[in-house]
C-alpha positions, 0 to 999 in steps of 0.5 A: 369753036373747034369742031372735030369730025371723025370718019368711021369706016365699016368693014363689010366682011366683018358685018357678015361674020357672026359674033363667034367668028368676029371674036376669033378673028380679033384674037387672031389679029391681036385686037384683044391687046388693046383691051389688055392695055386698058385693063392693065392701066386701070389696075395700075391707076387704082393700085396707085390711088389706094396706095396713096390713101394707105400712106395718108392713113398711116401718116394721119395715125402716126404724124399728122395728129401730133404736128399739124393740129393744135394740142388739146392735151389728148393725143386722140383729138389730133388723130381724130381730126386727121382721120376726119380730113382723110374722110373728107378727101375720101368722099370728095374725090368721087363726088367731084368726079361725078359732078365734073363728068355731069358738067362736061356731059351737059356742056358737050351735049349743048354747045351753047352752054360752053364758053367760046374759045 
């Protein structure tokens, strides 16, 4: 099992500053640039994910109902089946993310539960 340790260094000068002084010092040294990168990357990821959902919804309406589901005589049946597939994906992503996070958190908190490597 691989254990990773990190050292945390504490700057005593920073501990003596007030919150306003720390934020002013951070702005002067560019520490806020890291937060801007995180926010920008998060926004890009969200836009890409929602664009993918938009494309799937458009394709479900125009294409999937006709070509991927068996013909029943009514075109609306295929579209409804395509949108049900879309709904399963829409619900499954957050559910899978939360269950994976819960599993990872519990195995990280209790190293006996994780598999030996």
